[in-house]
N, CA, C and O atoms as a GROMACS GRO file, in nm:
protein
  572
    1MET      N    1   0.106   0.330  -1.749
    1MET     CA    2   0.041   0.267  -1.635
    1MET      C    3   0.132   0.156  -1.584
    1MET      O    4   0.250   0.182  -1.557
    2ALA      N    5   0.083   0.036  -1.569
    2ALA     CA    6   0.163  -0.073  -1.515
    2ALA      C    7   0.127  -0.202  -1.587
    2ALA      O    8   0.014  -0.219  -1.633
    3GLU      N    9   0.221  -0.290  -1.595
    3GLU     CA   10   0.197  -0.420  -1.652
    3GLU      C   11   0.227  -0.524  -1.546
    3GLU      O   12   0.334  -0.523  -1.486
    4VAL      N   13   0.132  -0.614  -1.523
    4VAL     CA   14   0.149  -0.716  -1.421
    4VAL      C   15   0.134  -0.852  -1.487
    4VAL      O   16   0.037  -0.877  -1.559
    5VAL      N   17   0.229  -0.940  -1.463
    5VAL     CA   18   0.219  -1.075  -1.514
    5VAL      C   19   0.190  -1.164  -1.394
    5VAL      O   20   0.282  -1.214  -1.329
    6ALA      N   21   0.061  -1.184  -1.365
    6ALA     CA   22   0.020  -1.266  -1.251
    6ALA      C   23  -0.129  -1.294  -1.262
    6ALA      O   24  -0.204  -1.209  -1.309
    7PRO      N   25  -0.174  -1.413  -1.220
    7PRO     CA   26  -0.318  -1.439  -1.219
    7PRO      C   27  -0.388  -1.357  -1.110
    7PRO      O   28  -0.325  -1.317  -1.012
    8THR      N   29  -0.515  -1.333  -1.128
    8THR     CA   30  -0.592  -1.257  -1.030
    8THR      C   31  -0.664  -1.352  -0.936
    8THR      O   32  -0.729  -1.447  -0.980
    9VAL      N   33  -0.651  -1.327  -0.806
    9VAL     CA   34  -0.724  -1.401  -0.704
    9VAL      C   35  -0.790  -1.300  -0.612
    9VAL      O   36  -0.756  -1.182  -0.617
   10ARG      N   37  -0.882  -1.342  -0.527
   10ARG     CA   38  -0.953  -1.250  -0.438
   10ARG      C   39  -0.928  -1.287  -0.292
   10ARG      O   40  -0.834  -1.360  -0.261
   11ASP      N   41  -1.013  -1.236  -0.205
   11ASP     CA   42  -1.012  -1.260  -0.060
   11ASP      C   43  -0.896  -1.190   0.007
   11ASP      O   44  -0.804  -1.253   0.059
   12ARG      N   45  -0.900  -1.057   0.005
   12ARG     CA   46  -0.793  -0.973   0.058
   12ARG      C   47  -0.807  -0.949   0.208
   12ARG      O   48  -0.917  -0.926   0.257
   13HIS      N   49  -0.697  -0.956   0.278
   13HIS     CA   50  -0.693  -0.916   0.418
   13HIS      C   51  -0.566  -0.836   0.438
   13HIS      O   52  -0.457  -0.894   0.433
   14PRO      N   53  -0.574  -0.705   0.461
   14PRO     CA   54  -0.455  -0.621   0.462
   14PRO      C   55  -0.373  -0.636   0.589
   14PRO      O   56  -0.426  -0.669   0.696
   15LEU      N   57  -0.244  -0.612   0.578
   15LEU     CA   58  -0.155  -0.606   0.693
   15LEU      C   59  -0.193  -0.487   0.779
   15LEU      O   60  -0.208  -0.500   0.901
   16PHE      N   61  -0.208  -0.373   0.718
   16PHE     CA   62  -0.263  -0.255   0.784
   16PHE      C   63  -0.324  -0.169   0.676
   16PHE      O   64  -0.273  -0.165   0.564
   17ASN      N   65  -0.432  -0.099   0.708
   17ASN     CA   66  -0.509  -0.027   0.607
   17ASN      C   67  -0.489   0.123   0.617
   17ASN      O   68  -0.563   0.191   0.688
   18LEU      N   69  -0.391   0.173   0.548
   18LEU     CA   70  -0.377   0.316   0.535
   18LEU      C   71  -0.444   0.356   0.404
   18LEU      O   72  -0.472   0.272   0.319
   19ARG      N   73  -0.469   0.483   0.390
   19ARG     CA   74  -0.529   0.530   0.266
   19ARG      C   75  -0.430   0.514   0.151
   19ARG      O   76  -0.310   0.494   0.171
   20CYS      N   77  -0.484   0.524   0.029
   20CYS     CA   78  -0.397   0.525  -0.088
   20CYS      C   79  -0.302   0.643  -0.079
   20CYS      O   80  -0.331   0.742  -0.012
   21GLY      N   81  -0.193   0.632  -0.146
   21GLY     CA   82  -0.098   0.741  -0.148
   21GLY      C   83  -0.022   0.746  -0.278
   21GLY      O   84  -0.044   0.665  -0.368
   22LEU      N   85   0.067   0.842  -0.286
   22LEU     CA   86   0.150   0.852  -0.403
   22LEU      C   87   0.285   0.905  -0.362
   22LEU      O   88   0.300   0.971  -0.259
   23SER      N   89   0.383   0.876  -0.443
   23SER     CA   90   0.518   0.929  -0.424
   23SER      C   91   0.545   1.019  -0.544
   23SER      O   92   0.581   0.971  -0.651
   24PRO      N   93   0.528   1.150  -0.526
   24PRO     CA   94   0.539   1.238  -0.642
   24PRO      C   95   0.678   1.250  -0.699
   24PRO      O   96   0.695   1.293  -0.813
   25ASN      N   97   0.780   1.213  -0.622
   25ASN     CA   98   0.917   1.235  -0.666
   25ASN      C   99   0.992   1.109  -0.706
   25ASN      O  100   1.107   1.118  -0.750
   26SER      N  101   0.931   0.993  -0.693
   26SER     CA  102   1.006   0.871  -0.725
   26SER      C  103   0.914   0.761  -0.776
   26SER      O  104   0.796   0.754  -0.738
   27LEU      N  105   0.968   0.675  -0.862
   27LEU     CA  106   0.893   0.559  -0.906
   27LEU      C  107   0.918   0.446  -0.807
   27LEU      O  108   1.020   0.445  -0.738
   28THR      N  109   0.825   0.352  -0.800
   28THR     CA  110   0.837   0.239  -0.707
   28THR      C  111   0.824   0.110  -0.785
   28THR      O  112   0.734   0.095  -0.868
   29GLN      N  113   0.914   0.016  -0.759
   29GLN     CA  114   0.909  -0.115  -0.822
   29GLN      C  115   0.883  -0.220  -0.714
   29GLN      O  116   0.946  -0.218  -0.608
   30TYR      N  117   0.791  -0.311  -0.741
   30TYR     CA  118   0.760  -0.420  -0.649
   30TYR      C  119   0.794  -0.552  -0.718
   30TYR      O  120   0.756  -0.574  -0.833
   31TYR      N  121   0.866  -0.637  -0.648
   31TYR     CA  122   0.890  -0.773  -0.696
   31TYR      C  123   0.847  -0.866  -0.583
   31TYR      O  124   0.907  -0.865  -0.475
   32LEU      N  125   0.744  -0.946  -0.608
   32LEU     CA  126   0.689  -1.034  -0.505
   32LEU      C  127   0.766  -1.165  -0.503
   32LEU      O  128   0.765  -1.241  -0.600
   33LEU      N  129   0.834  -1.191  -0.392
   33LEU     CA  130   0.914  -1.312  -0.376
   33LEU      C  131   0.830  -1.430  -0.332
   33LEU      O  132   0.843  -1.540  -0.388
   34VAL      N  133   0.742  -1.410  -0.232
   34VAL     CA  134   0.660  -1.515  -0.174
   34VAL      C  135   0.524  -1.458  -0.138
   34VAL      O  136   0.515  -1.343  -0.095
   35GLY      N  137   0.418  -1.537  -0.155
   35GLY     CA  138   0.286  -1.497  -0.109
   35GLY      C  139   0.204  -1.424  -0.214
   35GLY      O  140   0.228  -1.435  -0.334
   36PHE      N  141   0.106  -1.350  -0.164
   36PHE     CA  142   0.014  -1.274  -0.249
   36PHE      C  143   0.004  -1.133  -0.195
   36PHE      O  144   0.006  -1.112  -0.074
   37GLU      N  145  -0.006  -1.037  -0.286
   37GLU     CA  146  -0.022  -0.899  -0.245
   37GLU      C  147  -0.120  -0.831  -0.340
   37GLU      O  148  -0.110  -0.845  -0.462
   38GLU      N  149  -0.215  -0.760  -0.282
   38GLU     CA  150  -0.313  -0.687  -0.363
   38GLU      C  151  -0.269  -0.542  -0.375
   38GLU      O  152  -0.233  -0.479  -0.276
   39VAL      N  153  -0.271  -0.491  -0.497
   39VAL     CA  154  -0.227  -0.355  -0.524
   39VAL      C  155  -0.338  -0.281  -0.596
   39VAL      O  156  -0.392  -0.329  -0.696
   40GLY      N  157  -0.372  -0.164  -0.544
   40GLY     CA  158  -0.468  -0.076  -0.610
   40GLY      C  159  -0.392   0.039  -0.673
   40GLY      O  160  -0.313   0.106  -0.607
   41MET      N  161  -0.417   0.061  -0.802
   41MET     CA  162  -0.355   0.174  -0.874
   41MET      C  163  -0.464   0.242  -0.955
   41MET      O  164  -0.529   0.180  -1.039
   42ASN      N  165  -0.482   0.372  -0.930
   42ASN     CA  166  -0.584   0.448  -0.999
   42ASN      C  167  -0.716   0.373  -0.994
   42ASN      O  168  -0.773   0.362  -0.885
   43GLN      N  169  -0.767   0.322  -1.104
   43GLN     CA  170  -0.896   0.254  -1.106
   43GLN      C  171  -0.884   0.102  -1.108
   43GLN      O  172  -0.985   0.033  -1.122
   44ASP      N  173  -0.765   0.048  -1.095
   44ASP     CA  174  -0.743  -0.095  -1.107
   44ASP      C  175  -0.697  -0.155  -0.975
   44ASP      O  176  -0.627  -0.091  -0.897
   45VAL      N  177  -0.739  -0.279  -0.951
   45VAL     CA  178  -0.689  -0.357  -0.838
   45VAL      C  179  -0.640  -0.490  -0.896
   45VAL      O  180  -0.715  -0.560  -0.965
   46VAL      N  181  -0.514  -0.523  -0.868
   46VAL     CA  182  -0.458  -0.648  -0.917
   46VAL      C  183  -0.400  -0.725  -0.799
   46VAL      O  184  -0.368  -0.667  -0.695
   47VAL      N  185  -0.387  -0.854  -0.816
   47VAL     CA  186  -0.324  -0.938  -0.714
   47VAL      C  187  -0.193  -0.991  -0.772
   47VAL      O  188  -0.191  -1.055  -0.877
   48LEU      N  189  -0.086  -0.962  -0.702
   48LEU     CA  190   0.045  -1.012  -0.743
   48LEU      C  191   0.071  -1.146  -0.677
   48LEU      O  192   0.035  -1.166  -0.561
   49THR      N  193   0.131  -1.237  -0.750
   49THR     CA  194   0.173  -1.366  -0.696
   49THR      C  195   0.325  -1.374  -0.706
   49THR      O  196   0.388  -1.292  -0.771
   50ALA      N  197   0.382  -1.474  -0.642
   50ALA     CA  198   0.528  -1.489  -0.641
   50ALA      C  199   0.583  -1.481  -0.783
   50ALA      O  200   0.534  -1.547  -0.874
   51GLY      N  201   0.686  -1.399  -0.800
   51GLY     CA  202   0.748  -1.380  -0.930
   51GLY      C  203   0.694  -1.260  -1.006
   51GLY      O  204   0.750  -1.224  -1.110
   52ALA      N  205   0.588  -1.198  -0.958
   52ALA     CA  206   0.529  -1.084  -1.028
   52ALA      C  207   0.613  -0.958  -1.005
   52ALA      O  208   0.674  -0.940  -0.900
   53TYR      N  209   0.615  -0.873  -1.106
   53TYR     CA  210   0.686  -0.746  -1.101
   53TYR      C  211   0.587  -0.636  -1.136
   53TYR      O  212   0.507  -0.651  -1.229
   54LEU      N  213   0.591  -0.527  -1.062
   54LEU     CA  214   0.502  -0.414  -1.087
   54LEU      C  215   0.582  -0.285  -1.078
   54LEU      O  216   0.657  -0.265  -0.983
   55LEU      N  217   0.566  -0.198  -1.176
   55LEU     CA  218   0.629  -0.066  -1.176
   55LEU      C  219   0.520   0.038  -1.157
   55LEU      O  220   0.426   0.045  -1.235
   56VAL      N  221   0.534   0.121  -1.053
   56VAL     CA  222   0.440   0.230  -1.026
   56VAL      C  223   0.515   0.360  -1.056
   56VAL      O  224   0.606   0.397  -0.982
   57PRO      N  225   0.477   0.431  -1.163
   57PRO     CA  226   0.545   0.556  -1.197
   57PRO      C  227   0.527   0.662  -1.088
   57PRO      O  228   0.431   0.656  -1.011
   58ALA      N  229   0.618   0.757  -1.082
   58ALA     CA  230   0.607   0.868  -0.987
   58ALA      C  231   0.473   0.938  -1.007
   58ALA      O  232   0.430   0.960  -1.120
   59GLY      N  233   0.408   0.972  -0.897
   59GLY     CA  234   0.283   1.046  -0.902
   59GLY      C  235   0.157   0.963  -0.920
   59GLY      O  236   0.048   1.019  -0.921
   60VAL      N  237   0.168   0.830  -0.936
   60VAL     CA  238   0.051   0.744  -0.953
   60VAL      C  239  -0.001   0.703  -0.815
   60VAL      O  240   0.074   0.650  -0.733
   61VAL      N  241  -0.130   0.727  -0.791
   61VAL     CA  242  -0.193   0.690  -0.664
   61VAL      C  243  -0.198   0.537  -0.654
   61VAL      O  244  -0.241   0.470  -0.747
   62HIS      N  245  -0.152   0.484  -0.540
   62HIS     CA  246  -0.151   0.339  -0.523
   62HIS      C  247  -0.157   0.302  -0.375
   62HIS      O  248  -0.129   0.384  -0.288
   63ALA      N  249  -0.193   0.178  -0.349
   63ALA     CA  250  -0.197   0.122  -0.213
   63ALA      C  251  -0.176  -0.029  -0.227
   63ALA      O  252  -0.196  -0.086  -0.334
   64TRP      N  253  -0.135  -0.091  -0.118
   64TRP     CA  254  -0.112  -0.235  -0.123
   64TRP      C  255  -0.132  -0.298   0.013
   64TRP      O  256  -0.125  -0.231   0.116
   65GLY      N  257  -0.158  -0.428   0.012
   65GLY     CA  258  -0.175  -0.504   0.135
   65GLY      C  259  -0.165  -0.652   0.104
   65GLY      O  260  -0.183  -0.693  -0.011
   66THR      N  261  -0.136  -0.732   0.204
   66THR     CA  262  -0.124  -0.875   0.183
   66THR      C  263  -0.262  -0.938   0.170
   66THR      O  264  -0.361  -0.884   0.219
   67VAL      N  265  -0.266  -1.052   0.104
   67VAL     CA  266  -0.389  -1.128   0.088
   67VAL      C  267  -0.399  -1.225   0.205
   67VAL      O  268  -0.298  -1.275   0.255
   68ALA      N  269  -0.522  -1.253   0.250
   68ALA     CA  270  -0.547  -1.338   0.366
   68ALA      C  271  -0.468  -1.468   0.361
   68ALA      O  272  -0.455  -1.531   0.256
   69GLU      N  273  -0.418  -1.507   0.477
   69GLU     CA  274  -0.351  -1.635   0.496
   69GLU      C  275  -0.219  -1.648   0.421
   69GLU      O  276  -0.156  -1.753   0.430
   70SER      N  277  -0.175  -1.546   0.347
   70SER     CA  278  -0.056  -1.568   0.266
   70SER      C  279   0.069  -1.506   0.325
   70SER      O  280   0.176  -1.565   0.318
   71GLY      N  281   0.057  -1.388   0.382
   71GLY     CA  282   0.177  -1.312   0.413
   71GLY      C  283   0.244  -1.279   0.281
   71GLY      O  284   0.196  -1.322   0.176
   72ALA      N  285   0.351  -1.206   0.284
   72ALA     CA  286   0.420  -1.174   0.160
   72ALA      C  287   0.562  -1.128   0.191
   72ALA      O  288   0.585  -1.056   0.288
   73ASP      N  289   0.653  -1.169   0.107
   73ASP     CA  290   0.789  -1.115   0.108
   73ASP      C  291   0.802  -1.037  -0.021
   73ASP      O  292   0.790  -1.093  -0.130
   74VAL      N  293   0.827  -0.907  -0.009
   74VAL     CA  294   0.827  -0.819  -0.124
   74VAL      C  295   0.957  -0.740  -0.128
   74VAL      O  296   1.000  -0.684  -0.027
   75LEU      N  297   1.018  -0.735  -0.245
   75LEU     CA  298   1.132  -0.648  -0.267
   75LEU      C  299   1.077  -0.518  -0.325
   75LEU      O  300   1.013  -0.520  -0.430
   76ILE      N  301   1.101  -0.406  -0.258
   76ILE     CA  302   1.053  -0.277  -0.304
   76ILE      C  303   1.173  -0.190  -0.334
   76ILE      O  304   1.261  -0.171  -0.249
   77VAL      N  305   1.177  -0.137  -0.455
   77VAL     CA  306   1.286  -0.050  -0.498
   77VAL      C  307   1.227   0.082  -0.542
   77VAL      O  308   1.135   0.085  -0.624
   78LYS      N  309   1.281   0.192  -0.488
   78LYS     CA  310   1.236   0.326  -0.527
   78LYS      C  311   1.352   0.397  -0.595
   78LYS      O  312   1.468   0.381  -0.556
   79ALA      N  313   1.320   0.476  -0.696
   79ALA     CA  314   1.423   0.554  -0.764
   79ALA      C  315   1.368   0.694  -0.793
   79ALA      O  316   1.260   0.705  -0.850
   80PRO      N  317   1.437   0.799  -0.758
   80PRO     CA  318   1.566   0.792  -0.690
   80PRO      C  319   1.551   0.735  -0.550
   80PRO      O  320   1.445   0.745  -0.488
   81GLY      N  321   1.658   0.675  -0.501
   81GLY     CA  322   1.655   0.609  -0.370
   81GLY      C  323   1.637   0.707  -0.256
   81GLY      O  324   1.681   0.822  -0.263
   82GLU      N  325   1.572   0.661  -0.154
   82GLU     CA  326   1.554   0.739  -0.032
   82GLU      C  327   1.546   0.642   0.085
   82GLU      O  328   1.507   0.526   0.066
   83ASN      N  329   1.580   0.686   0.201
   83ASN     CA  330   1.579   0.600   0.319
   83ASN      C  331   1.436   0.585   0.370
   83ASN      O  332   1.384   0.675   0.435
   84ARG      N  333   1.373   0.470   0.342
   84ARG     CA  334   1.236   0.445   0.384
   84ARG      C  335   1.227   0.335   0.489
   84ARG      O  336   1.117   0.288   0.521
   85PHE      N  337   1.340   0.292   0.544
   85PHE     CA  338   1.335   0.185   0.643
   85PHE      C  339   1.247   0.224   0.761
   85PHE      O  340   1.170   0.142   0.810
   86GLY      N  341   1.257   0.348   0.806
   86GLY     CA  342   1.175   0.396   0.917
   86GLY      C  343   1.027   0.392   0.886
   86GLY      O  344   0.945   0.368   0.975
   87TYR      N  345   0.991   0.415   0.759
   87TYR     CA  346   0.850   0.412   0.718
   87TYR      C  347   0.793   0.271   0.734
   87TYR      O  348   0.683   0.254   0.786
   88PHE      N  349   0.867   0.172   0.689
   88PHE     CA  350   0.818   0.035   0.700
   88PHE      C  351   0.820  -0.013   0.845
   88PHE      O  352   0.733  -0.090   0.886
   89ARG      N  353   0.917   0.031   0.923
   89ARG     CA  354   0.915  -0.001   1.066
   89ARG      C  355   0.793   0.063   1.132
   89ARG      O  356   0.732   0.003   1.220
   90PHE      N  357   0.760   0.184   1.090
   90PHE     CA  358   0.642   0.251   1.144
   90PHE      C  359   0.515   0.172   1.109
   90PHE      O  360   0.426   0.157   1.193
   91GLY      N  361   0.507   0.123   0.987
   91GLY     CA  362   0.394   0.039   0.948
   91GLY      C  363   0.380  -0.084   1.035
   91GLY      O  364   0.269  -0.123   1.070
   92ASP      N  365   0.492  -0.145   1.069
   92ASP     CA  366   0.488  -0.261   1.158
   92ASP      C  367   0.440  -0.221   1.297
   92ASP      O  368   0.365  -0.296   1.360
   93ARG      N  369   0.482  -0.104   1.345
   93ARG     CA  370   0.435  -0.057   1.476
   93ARG      C  371   0.284  -0.035   1.474
   93ARG      O  372   0.216  -0.064   1.572
   94ILE      N  373   0.231   0.017   1.363
   94ILE     CA  374   0.086   0.034   1.350
   94ILE      C  375   0.018  -0.102   1.356
   94ILE      O  376  -0.081  -0.120   1.428
   95ARG      N  377   0.070  -0.198   1.281
   95ARG     CA  378   0.012  -0.332   1.276
   95ARG      C  379   0.006  -0.395   1.414
   95ARG      O  380  -0.091  -0.463   1.447
   96ARG      N  381   0.110  -0.373   1.496
   96ARG     CA  382   0.116  -0.432   1.630
   96ARG      C  383   0.040  -0.352   1.733
   96ARG      O  384   0.030  -0.394   1.849
   97GLY      N  385  -0.015  -0.236   1.695
   97GLY     CA  386  -0.088  -0.152   1.789
   97GLY      C  387   0.001  -0.064   1.873
   97GLY      O  388  -0.045  -0.004   1.970
   98ALA      N  389   0.129  -0.053   1.838
   98ALA     CA  390   0.224   0.027   1.914
   98ALA      C  391   0.231   0.172   1.867
   98ALA      O  392   0.299   0.254   1.930
   99ALA      N  393   0.161   0.206   1.759
   99ALA     CA  394   0.159   0.343   1.708
   99ALA      C  395   0.019   0.374   1.656
   99ALA      O  396  -0.053   0.285   1.611
  100ASP      N  397  -0.017   0.499   1.662
  100ASP     CA  398  -0.146   0.546   1.610
  100ASP      C  399  -0.131   0.569   1.460
  100ASP      O  400  -0.040   0.640   1.418
  101PRO      N  401  -0.218   0.510   1.377
  101PRO     CA  402  -0.207   0.529   1.232
  101PRO      C  403  -0.207   0.676   1.189
  101PRO      O  404  -0.145   0.709   1.088
  102ALA      N  405  -0.273   0.762   1.263
  102ALA     CA  406  -0.277   0.904   1.226
  102ALA      C  407  -0.138   0.968   1.232
  102ALA      O  408  -0.115   1.071   1.168
  103GLU      N  409  -0.046   0.909   1.308
  103GLU     CA  410   0.090   0.963   1.318
  103GLU      C  411   0.164   0.957   1.185
  103GLU      O  412   0.261   1.030   1.165
  104VAL      N  413   0.119   0.872   1.094
  104VAL     CA  414   0.187   0.858   0.965
  104VAL      C  415   0.181   0.988   0.885
  104VAL      O  416   0.266   1.010   0.798
  105LEU      N  417   0.083   1.073   0.912
  105LEU     CA  418   0.074   1.199   0.839
  105LEU      C  419   0.197   1.286   0.859
  105LEU      O  420   0.232   1.364   0.770
  106ALA      N  421   0.261   1.275   0.972
  106ALA     CA  422   0.381   1.354   0.999
  106ALA      C  423   0.503   1.304   0.922
  106ALA      O  424   0.607   1.369   0.925
  107THR      N  425   0.492   1.190   0.855
  107THR     CA  426   0.607   1.133   0.785
  107THR      C  427   0.616   1.173   0.639
  107THR      O  428   0.709   1.133   0.569
  108ARG      N  429   0.520   1.251   0.591
  108ARG     CA  430   0.512   1.279   0.447
  108ARG      C  431   0.641   1.336   0.389
  108ARG      O  432   0.690   1.287   0.288
  109ALA      N  433   0.696   1.438   0.451
  109ALA     CA  434   0.816   1.501   0.396
  109ALA      C  435   0.937   1.408   0.402
  109ALA      O  436   1.021   1.409   0.312
  110ASN      N  437   0.947   1.328   0.509
  110ASN     CA  438   1.063   1.239   0.525
  110ASN      C  439   1.064   1.123   0.427
  110ASN      O  440   1.171   1.082   0.382
  111PHE      N  441   0.946   1.070   0.394
  111PHE     CA  442   0.940   0.946   0.318
  111PHE      C  443   0.874   0.959   0.181
  111PHE      O  444   0.852   0.857   0.116
  112ASP      N  445   0.841   1.080   0.136
  112ASP     CA  446   0.780   1.102   0.005
  112ASP      C  447   0.653   1.018  -0.011
  112ASP      O  448   0.628   0.961  -0.117
  113ASN      N  449   0.572   1.012   0.094
  113ASN     CA  450   0.442   0.946   0.087
  113ASN      C  451   0.335   1.051   0.114
  113ASN      O  452   0.342   1.125   0.212
  114HIS      N  453   0.238   1.058   0.026
  114HIS     CA  454   0.134   1.159   0.034
  114HIS      C  455   0.000   1.088   0.017
  114HIS      O  456  -0.030   1.033  -0.088
  115PHE      N  457  -0.081   1.091   0.123
  115PHE     CA  458  -0.205   1.014   0.125
  115PHE      C  459  -0.320   1.089   0.062
  115PHE      O  460  -0.330   1.212   0.072
  116THR      N  461  -0.406   1.014  -0.003
  116THR     CA  462  -0.524   1.069  -0.068
  116THR      C  463  -0.634   0.963  -0.060
  116THR      O  464  -0.618   0.862   0.008
  117THR      N  465  -0.744   0.985  -0.128
  117THR     CA  466  -0.852   0.887  -0.128
  117THR      C  467  -0.864   0.824  -0.266
  117THR      O  468  -0.827   0.885  -0.367
  118SER      N  469  -0.915   0.704  -0.270
  118SER     CA  470  -0.938   0.631  -0.395
  118SER      C  471  -1.070   0.557  -0.380
  118SER      O  472  -1.082   0.470  -0.294
  119PRO      N  473  -1.171   0.590  -0.463
  119PRO     CA  474  -1.298   0.518  -0.454
  119PRO      C  475  -1.281   0.367  -0.471
  119PRO      O  476  -1.350   0.290  -0.404
  120VAL      N  477  -1.192   0.325  -0.558
  120VAL     CA  478  -1.172   0.182  -0.582
  120VAL      C  479  -1.117   0.114  -0.457
  120VAL      O  480  -1.168   0.011  -0.415
  121TRP      N  481  -1.012   0.172  -0.396
  121TRP     CA  482  -0.952   0.113  -0.276
  121TRP      C  483  -1.049   0.120  -0.159
  121TRP      O  484  -1.056   0.027  -0.079
  122THR      N  485  -1.123   0.230  -0.147
  122THR     CA  486  -1.220   0.244  -0.038
  122THR      C  487  -1.327   0.137  -0.048
  122THR      O  488  -1.364   0.077   0.053
  123ARG      N  489  -1.378   0.111  -0.169
  123ARG     CA  490  -1.479   0.005  -0.186
  123ARG      C  491  -1.420  -0.131  -0.151
  123ARG      O  492  -1.487  -0.213  -0.089
  124LEU      N  493  -1.297  -0.154  -0.190
  124LEU     CA  494  -1.233  -0.281  -0.159
  124LEU      C  495  -1.221  -0.301  -0.008
  124LEU      O  496  -1.250  -0.409   0.043
  125LEU      N  497  -1.179  -0.197   0.063
  125LEU     CA  498  -1.161  -0.207   0.207
  125LEU      C  499  -1.293  -0.210   0.283
  125LEU      O  500  -1.298  -0.256   0.397
  126ALA      N  501  -1.400  -0.162   0.221
  126ALA     CA  502  -1.528  -0.152   0.289
  126ALA      C  503  -1.605  -0.284   0.290
  126ALA      O  504  -1.717  -0.290   0.342
  127ARG      N  505  -1.546  -0.388   0.234
  127ARG     CA  506  -1.613  -0.517   0.244
  127ARG      C  507  -1.638  -0.547   0.391
  127ARG      O  508  -1.556  -0.513   0.476
  128GLU      N  509  -1.747  -0.608   0.420
  128GLU     CA  510  -1.794  -0.624   0.559
  128GLU      C  511  -1.686  -0.676   0.654
  128GLU      O  512  -1.676  -0.626   0.767
  129SER      N  513  -1.606  -0.772   0.612
  129SER     CA  514  -1.507  -0.830   0.702
  129SER      C  515  -1.392  -0.736   0.734
  129SER      O  516  -1.317  -0.759   0.828
  130GLU      N  517  -1.376  -0.629   0.656
  130GLU     CA  518  -1.263  -0.539   0.676
  130GLU      C  519  -1.305  -0.399   0.718
  130GLU      O  520  -1.219  -0.314   0.738
  131ARG      N  521  -1.434  -0.373   0.732
  131ARG     CA  522  -1.483  -0.237   0.757
  131ARG      C  523  -1.417  -0.173   0.879
  131ARG      O  524  -1.380  -0.056   0.874
  132ALA      N  525  -1.402  -0.247   0.987
  132ALA     CA  526  -1.347  -0.189   1.110
  132ALA      C  527  -1.198  -0.160   1.099
  132ALA      O  528  -1.144  -0.082   1.178
  133ALA      N  529  -1.131  -0.221   1.004
  133ALA     CA  530  -0.986  -0.204   0.994
  133ALA      C  531  -0.944  -0.079   0.916
  133ALA      O  532  -0.827  -0.042   0.920
  134VAL      N  533  -1.036  -0.014   0.846
  134VAL     CA  534  -1.001   0.102   0.764
  134VAL      C  535  -0.961   0.218   0.854
  134VAL      O  536  -1.035   0.255   0.946
  135VAL      N  537  -0.845   0.275   0.828
  135VAL     CA  538  -0.797   0.388   0.907
  135VAL      C  539  -0.861   0.515   0.855
  135VAL      O  540  -0.851   0.546   0.737
  136ASP      N  541  -0.926   0.588   0.944
  136ASP     CA  542  -0.988   0.715   0.908
  136ASP      C  543  -0.907   0.826   0.971
  136ASP      O  544  -0.917   0.849   1.092
  137PHE      N  545  -0.827   0.896   0.892
  137PHE     CA  546  -0.745   1.003   0.945
  137PHE      C  547  -0.834   1.119   0.988
  137PHE      O  548  -0.924   1.157   0.914
  138PRO      N  549  -0.810   1.176   1.106
  138PRO     CA  550  -0.887   1.293   1.149
  138PRO      C  551  -0.868   1.407   1.050
  138PRO      O  552  -0.755   1.442   1.016
  139GLY      N  553  -0.978   1.465   1.004
  139GLY     CA  554  -0.970   1.576   0.910
  139GLY      C  555  -0.930   1.535   0.770
  139GLY      O  556  -0.888   1.620   0.692
  140GLY      N  557  -0.941   1.408   0.737
  140GLY     CA  558  -0.905   1.362   0.603
  140GLY      C  559  -0.760   1.319   0.596
  140GLY      O  560  -0.693   1.302   0.698
  141ALA      N  561  -0.714   1.302   0.476
  141ALA     CA  562  -0.580   1.250   0.454
  141ALA      C  563  -0.472   1.355   0.466
  141ALA      O  564  -0.353   1.322   0.469
  142GLY      N  565  -0.508   1.480   0.472
  142GLY     CA  566  -0.409   1.585   0.491
  142GLY      C  567  -0.353   1.640   0.363
  142GLY      O  568  -0.270   1.732   0.369
  143ASP      N  569  -0.393   1.591   0.249
  143ASP     CA  570  -0.347   1.644   0.120
  143ASP      C  571  -0.459   1.715   0.050
  143ASP      O  572  -0.441   1.767  -0.060
   0.00000   0.00000   0.00000
């Protein structure tokens, strides 16, 4: 699974709310430089603080978002490496309203991201203040 060395805090507000996903072909490492980030993995939700390190093995369902008022600077390393700069730029376009979140489904093969559902992440996002922000892909997540 994963080991996180960070205290737990609440009050999450995501940068953008896509469904949980997984990278079946690569592991992902997160190192939080500044701020707070909430990460959902399988049945667990943890909050990373500056200095925290998280390893997500290949094939583990996960999602992440920034915590309210904090923003976050995160170093993300995937192995084996793949060019994901376009994926993160696409996420920023979604955040700014310049792209439709449903368009992300077309990126699966290019970026090794495969969306699915997670009851834990869905409950977290369904809190009253965030209900309208949850992205509902037409016809489900496509996986």
